[in-house]
N, C-alpha and C positions, 0 to 999 in steps of 0.2 A: 568911596565901588557906593555906587547906587546899589539898592537893596526896597523892593516891590515883594507887599503883601496880598499873599493870595486866598480866597477865598473857598469854599467850599459850604454846599451843607454839610458833609461830614463832618470836618472843623468845628463846625459849631456844637454837629451832636454832641463825638468827644470832648470838645474845653477845650481844644488846642490854637494855636496858631504859629502857624506856616511860613515866613520866610523866603523870599530867595537873591542868591549875591552873586549878578549880574554879574560875571566874571568873565561875563564869555565875549562884552561891550567891551572891550579894551580894545581888541584891534579886532578889523575885518578878517582877517584872515591865521593871524599867531594871539586863538585867541584862549583868555582863562589863565589856567594853570602853564599853559606853552610857553607864552610870556615871560613868566613869572618866575621860570625853569629855564629859560634861555637867554635870557637879561643874563642871568650875572656870569653867563660861560661865554656868553660872544664878547662881553668887557676884559674874560678872563684869557682869550684870543687875541684879543685884543693886543693885552698886552704881553702879553709871549710874545708881539709879532708874525701869530701866526693867521692866512689868511682861507686857507681850508679846513674844511665842519666834515668830521669824516661822522656818522651816527649809523644807524639802526633801528629796525621794526619790520613790520610784516601789510602785507599791498594792503590795510585799509588802514593806517598807520595816523594818526593823531600826531604822533609827534613827527613822522617826516613829512606827512605835510605843513606843518610849522617851522622845523626849524630847511625848510624848500624854499617860505615863503622867508623866511628872516634873512636868509644870504642873499635873494633877492631882493631884499629892502635897504638893508644894510652895506650888501658891498663885499662878503664870502662868496670864495665860490664851496658848492657841495656837492658829498658823492657818499648816496646813500648804499648804505648793504638791508638786501630787501631779501628776504625769508623767500626760500621756494625758488618755483619758475620763472619766468617771465610768459606771462597767459598773455595775447592781440584781439581783442586793443587794449592797452592800458585804462585800468578805471578810470576815477573822475580824480582819487588823489593821486594816481602816478602818474597822471598825466598831467596835472596838476603842477607834481612836483618840478618831473621834467620838465615845461611849461617852464615854469622861472628859469635852470639852466642845470638841476640838480641832474647828476649821471648816477644813473640805477647800475644796480653792482645786482647782480644775483645767486646768490649763494642755499643748497640744497641745506632744510632741514636739521639734517645731524650737523653740518657745517655751522650752522648759526652755532647752536649749544654752545660755542667757543668762541662765541663773543665775548668773553670774558677773560678768555685763556691766555696769558704774554705774551707767550710763543705765536699765533693767529692774530691778534693788535701789531704784533712788532711786525709782522708779514705784511701786515694793510699800510706801517709808517716806512717800509722795501717799499712797499709797491703803486702807493701815491703821494712820497717825499715828505718833505714836514707841514703833517696835520696836527691839528688841535681835533682830539677825539671826544664825542660827545654822546654819552651811555644810551641805551635804546631810554624813550621817557623821559631825557634829561636828571634820571634816573640817580643823578651824584649829589656830594653835597650839597654843589652852591645852587643846585635845584634843589636842594628840600630848603637851604636857609634863603635862596630867593619867593619858595611858596608860604615865608610863614608870611611873609608881609602880603597875602592875599584876607587876612582879615585882623582887622585890626578893633573899636570896644567891645567887647560881642557883649559884656555883665548880662546884661540884660537874656540873654538866647539860654536856657538851660541845657541845648540840644542846639548842635549839630554835628549837617553829614556831610559824604561826601560820596561823591563814587571810587572806588581802585581798580588801578593798574596793575604797576610798580609799587603802587601805596608814597611810593615821595609827599606827591602832598598832602596826603592829612600827617608825618609825621613833620612837617612842616608845621601844619598845626597848628596840631595837636602840642608842637613843639612851645610855641606861641598864646597863647590860649591854659587860663586858670585851671587848675588842678577843677574845678568842682562844675564847671563844664563838662557836658557825656559831647563825645565824640562817635561819629562812628558812620565806618566806612562802607560801602554798600561791591563785595567785589562785580568785576566783571568779567572775574575769572574761574572758568573751575579749580578744584581745589583747594585747602588750606593751611598755605603755607608763608600766608600773606602775617601773621604775625607775628612769623616770626625774623620777619625782611625788617614790617617799619619797629620792633625792637632794639631789632639793632645802629636804622638807621639812627633811633632817638638818645639811643651806649652810646654813636663816636657822640654826638655833642652833648657828651652831659646829663642828658634825658629818661628820664622815670617814669614816666606816667600813662595811667590807662586809656585806653579806648576798646574797640570794641566793632568787629565787624563781622559781614555780614556775608553768607552762603547763597541764600533764600532765590536770590533773584535774578539769576546771570544768564535768563534762557537760551541754556544749555552750551554757554561758554561762549568766548570771546568773541567779539564781532557777525556773533549768533541771533537772531529774534527770532518773535516771533507774531504769526498774525494778532495773537490778543498785544504783541508790545506796540506793533504800531497803531493797533486799535488806539489806545490806549495816549500813546504820541500826537496821537489826529487832537484825540478832545483835550487831553490838556491843552495844547494850544486853541482850539478852539476858544478853551473855555478865561486861558489866560493870554493868549497872548503872546507870550513863553513858548520859544523853538528847543523843541530835545530831540535828541540822535540817539539812534538806536544798541553802542555801544559803550557812552556812562551812563547820558546823565537822564538818560530817558530810563533804563534800571536803572538806578541810584533812584529819581521822584518816583516808579511803578512804589520802586521797592520800601520809601517815607509816606504814600499811599494805604498801604493796602497793612501798615505798620497801625497809622493813624487809623482808621479800619477795627482794626480788630483791638484796638485798643490799649496798645505796648506802650505809649508813651503818656505825664502821669496830667492828670489836669491839671488845662491853666497854666499848661508851655506854649513855649517858645521854643521853636525849631530850628533852623537858618539853615536851610540846604545850596554849600557853596556850589551854585553854576560855573563848570570850568569846561566852558567852551565843546570845539567840538570840530569833527572834519566838515567843511559848509558845504562840498555838492554831499551829501549823504544826509541833512534835515531835508525836510519833506515839502519846504514852509520858501 
């Protein structure tokens, strides 16, 4: 995987080095962590001889976008269970999913909370036949093990940073990394529930490693953004020619740079930011 160093006067002043792992370049539409989460699930669906993928997401879901793209490329029918009411015209994410052949099924937010309920899942199977269920965000053990492949030899880094939605990517990366490398997740959502969810994921594969979650850079919650965030994303691209989007990677990078300014990272540290891709239509470049 391509790793680029980015340069800034701020980094020089704080005596740290920042690198970006360009996982966004792995595929034009199945970007970053979505590639690593989906490929093991697609392989399992093939093994089980199931040709229809059913998954879940909101109107601006990276996962819906990537799953629809993967279905088109690898020959699966796809069904997306979408949180909330249908709104026309479709936003770029759902329009892309529909153009890829994904059937969009809209359910209320209260119904959506049942997405892990066995009765609800059984009803989906009755409605759509012999399906392969991919959880929201690809957040299952296969997805987590896929994310272990996002990092290789990282002995030279003191910190690894990534964006967090379900925490699956962070759990996979944490499981692969040696204990002496500190990992920081930047939550894209409000609420402080991620620690327990990630701890549970790690325990499920007999891992017990430390990690840190920052909840200070969600900019109002999932899919929320501000002019400050948008301006930062534009400036970062101008300076480094690395595109970010406002849902995950922009928030993570804003948080990393802000922590560098505040002297959070020890002097002479090497920091690796995992660029986990994003929804292509939401990039500004």
